[in-house]
N, C-alpha and C positions, 0 to 999 in steps of 0.2 A: 709508427712512432717517429720514423726519420732518422738519418744519420746527422753528422755534425754539419752537413752542408743545408740541411733542412729542419733540423730541430728548432731552430730559434724562430721559425715562422709562426708556429702555434705556441711553443713553449719557453721561448727565450726570456720573455718578460717575467713569467712567474719563477723561472729559475733564478733570475737576478733579484727577484723580490725575496725568495726564501734565503738566498745567500745574504741578502742584506739584514734579514731577520736574525740570521745566524751570528752576524757580527755583534749582536747585543747580548749574546749569551755571557754570563758572569765570568769575569776573569779571577785570577788568583787573588789579587789585591781586594777585590770586592768581597770575596769570602773571608779574607783576613778581618775586613772591617765588620762583617756581619758577626762573626764569632766572638768579637770583643764587645758585642752590645750587651747592655745590662737589663733592658726592658724591651718589650715589643714595639714601643713608641720609637726607641732608638734604631730598632731594626727598620722600622717604616722610614726614618729620616735617612738612613744609608741607602735604601732602595731607591729613594728619590734621586739620588746622584747617580743611578744607573739607567739602562735603557727602559726600566720599568716606570721611570718618571713619577707621575702623580697617581699611580695605581690604586694606592691606599688613602689618597687625598680626601675623599668623601666619607670615609669611616672614621667615626669619633672614637676618642679614647674612653675607656681603656680597650684596646685590641685584643681579640682572642684568635687562637691559631686557626680555627675553623674559618673565620672571615679571610685570613690571609690565604688559605688553601682554595677557597671559593673563588677570590679574585684572581689568583694565578691561573686557575682552569679557565676562567671567563677570557682572560687575556689570550691564552693558547687557542681557545675555540674561535675567538674573533679573528685571529690571523689565519687560522686554517680555513674557516668559512669563507673569508674574503678570497682565497685562492680558489677554493672549490666551486664558488658560485660563478666564477668567470671563466674558468679553463675549458678546454674542448676535450674530445675523446682523442686518444685512450687514456690521457692523463685523469680525466674525470673519473673513469672507472677504476684506475689505480688508486685515487684517493678514497673512493668508496670502499674498496678493499681494506683500507687502512682503518676504516670505522667499523668493520664487522666484528672485530675483537671485542670493542666495548660494547657492541650491541649484545654479543654473546653474554657478556657479564651482567648487562641489564636484564636480559630476559631470564637468566638464571636466578638473578636477585627477586623478579616479579614472581617466578614459579615457587621459589622457596617461601616468599611471603604468602602467596595464595595457599599453599599447602598448610600453612600454619594459622590460617584464616585471618590474616591481616589484610585490611583493605588496601587496594593497589594505589588509590590515591595518597595514602600515607608513604608508599614505597617510591613513587616517581620522583620526589625531590632528591632521592639518594642515588639515582641513576647517573652515570657518567655523562656529561653533556655532549661528548664526541659520539656517544652511542644512541643519541636521540634521532628518530626518524619519524616521518609524517605519520605512518600508521599506529604510533604509539598511542594516539588518542583513542583508537579502536579498541586496542588492547586493554586500556584503562577501564573499559566498561565491563570487562570479564569479572565475574563473581565467583567462579569455581574453577578447579584445575581443567575440567573438560572444556569450558569456554575459552579459557587461556589457550589450551592446546589448539583449537580450532582457529583462533585469532592468529596464533603464530604460524600455523600451516599455511595460511591464506594470505595474510595481509602484511608480512614482514619480509625483508631482503634476505632474512636467514632461511626461508622456507626450504631451499635446496638442501641446506646442511642439516636442517632439522629433520627432514623426512628420511635421511639417511640413518639417523639415529634413534628416532622414536617412531614406531610403526603404529602404535595405538595409544589413545589418551589414558587408558589404564595404566600404562608403563610409568606414568608421571607419579603414580603413587607408590610403585614398587621399586623404581630405579633410584639408586643413591643419586642426589643431586651433583655431587662432584664427578661421578662417572659420567653422566650427561654432559657437564661441562667439558670434560676432557675429550668426549667423542666429538663434540661440537668443534672445539678447537683443532682436533685432528683433521676433520674434513675441511675446515677453513684454511689452515695452513697449507695443506697439500694442494687445494685449489689455487691459492694465492700463489704457491711456488710455480705451478704450471702456467699461469697466467703471466708471470714474469719471464719464464722460459720462453714463452710465445712472443713476448715482446722482443725479445733477443737484445743484441747490442750491448752496450755498456750497462743498460738497466738490468739485464740478466746477470751480468758479471758481478755487479754490485749487490743486488738484492737476494740473489740466490744464497750466497754465503750467510747473509744476515738471517734469512728465513730458516736455512739449515741449522744454524746455532740455536735459534728459538725452538725449533723442533727437538733438537737434542736436550736442551734445557727442560723442556717439559717432560721429555722421556726419563731423564735422571730424577727429577722432581717427583714424578708419578711413582717411579721404583722406591724411592725413600719413603713416601707417604703410604706405600702399600704394605710395608712391614707391620706385623701384628694385626693384619686384617684377614678377612675370609676370602678374599679375591683369589681365584685360581690363576696360576701362571699364564695360561692361555688367555684369560679375560684381561690380565694386565698387559700382555703383548698387544692386544687389540686396541688399546688406549694410545699407543706409541704412534705419533706421526712418522711417516715412512720417507720424508723428504730431507732427513738430517745426514750428517757424516757418519753417525753410528750404525746407520742402516746398511746391510742387514745384520752383520755379524755381532756388531756390538749390542743391538737389541735383544738378540737371543741370549747373550750373556747377561744383560740386565734382568730380563724377566726371571732368571734363575738366581739372582743375587739374594742372599739371606740377611745381609746386615750392610751397614754404611762402609765398613772397611772394605767390603768385597766391591761395593760400588766405585770406591777410590782406586782400588787396583784395576778394575775395568777400564776406567777413564785414563789411567795411566798408559794403557796399552795403545792408545791412539794419540797421535802426535798434537792434534789441535786441542787436546785437553790434558795433555801430560802434566802441565803445570797449574791445572785448575785448582787443585787442593793444596798448593803451596800457601802457608800462612793461615790455613783453616783450622779451627780448634775452639776449645771451650775456655781458653784462658782470657784474662782481662784484656790483653793486647791483641788476640787473635781475631780474625775475621770470620764471618758466617759464610757458608757456601752460597747463600744468596748474595752476599756483598760481591763475592768473587764473580758471580754470574753478571752482575751489574757492571762491574769493572770491565770485564771481557765485551760486553755488549757496547759500552761507550767507546771502546777503541775500535771495534768494528764500525760503529756509526760515524766516528771521526774520520775514518778513511774514506767514507762515501764522499766527503768534500774534496778529496784528491783528484777527482775526475769531473768532467763537465759533460754536458748533453745526455743527460739521464735523469730518470724519475726517483733514483734512490736518495737524492738530496731531501726530498719531500718527506719521505719516511724517517730519514736520519734526524732531521730537524725536529719533527714532532717528538720523537722519542728522546732526543737530548733535552728538549725543553721539559718534557715529563720528568726526566731524572734531575734537572735543576729545580723544578718545583718540589720534588721529594727532599732535595737538600735543603732548600729554605724552610720547608715545614719542619724537617728534623731540628734545624738550628732554632727555629722559633719555639718548638715544643721543649727543647732544653733550657732556653731562656725563660719560658713561662714556668716550668717546673723548678727553676732555680737550681738546675743540677747540669753543670758544665763538664762533668767528668769525661763525657763522650760526645761532647758537641762537635768535635772535629772528625766524627766517624760518618762523614758524609761521602759521596763518591765524585771525586774531582773530574772535571771535564776539560779537555785541552790543556793538560797540565804543562806540557813541554812548550813554554813560550806562550801559554795560554791559547795558541792556535797551532794547527799543523804547519811545518816548515814550507816555505815556498820553494818550488823547484826552480823557478826563474824569477828573480827579483826585479827584473825590468818592469816598467809600468805595463806595457802592453804585451809583453812576453809571458807575464805571470799567469798561470791557470787559476790562481786564487784571488786575483785582484777583485775586490768586491766593494762596490759603492754602498753607501749607507741605505740607499733605497734604489728601486729600479727606475724611478723617476729621474733620478740624478744621471743615471746611465743613459737614459733617453736624450736628456738635455746635452749631455757630453757628445753623444753620437750626432746630434743635430749641429752642434757647433763644429765638430770635426769634418762632417760632410761639406758645411758651408765654406769652411777653410780650404779643403781640397778643391772645391769648385771654383774659388776665387784664385787658387794658384794656377788652375789650369786656363782660366781667362786670361791671366797675365802672360802665360806661356804663348797662348794664341795670339795675343796682341803683339 
């Protein structure tokens, strides 16, 4: 991957580009304007004054929430694809790993639909665009679980993960779909974690804690969802990713938990999750555990921009934009339903001054000085080099 002296040779442009994208993330004032909207057309008008610009300009009134959601996804996919189509290894492989989670969700969606005798052509529009891949056209031909199994095992990037979780096509009829999803995610997260470890350097320092948090979130969620089911304790433990901070002692405690309160006590034993349950409850002003997970994730992702010369900024940007999209869709849903009681229950991003504080506020010394686009940076670099050359010529003369 290269260190700080060689990273920019292959990856500097793309890091500058994604930091430029990041500067367009909505700020506190933008959210204040959005929650004050009375109609979706008002929301559309306010979004035009942000980095989204004419995103919804071609969509006629009256707008629906589904249209807004689709356009937001299209915008994110366009930005991600622009980088993926131009970058070199190992960044290309890193970005591919980022898409595997969406592929898993898409494959599970197709399997579920096939088991329920729904045509795959009807399910394809519901697949997440970041989880699309070339071989999806082959899978769309499958008309039975057996055909789908063979297509997934041969024609998809998920084949290595899938082969670890399902040994026979008949398992697709017998295995609970959510168990299959969790096994795939376990294999995927552990493999992604090892890949980042092997990259080393700042990428490993940034990405490993983020993936460890995701692994622990899945372990806690699996435990809570397993209550009042027939799953055996050992079967539950086999679903836990082993790359998190709860591994191994915390996972042993979790598999034996009997209720949510016991899960809370287990989390409080570990410093990283000691305050996770603060503010969680069933009251009107309380937060859900899912909201707290999202908040903690946003904090971790924001920290990725505190350092340079690493791949973590690409992962952080995509996940932060996904959270921003969820925030906009939530606000749009509240407006569409004319129910603003909980319209401000979104997850804020970069709340403190809207962006992480600069460690060094001088222009060239700041590690976070970010131009609107990488093209501006290249122009600046060219002018700067010409200026230095001119000064050297004057000294020589």
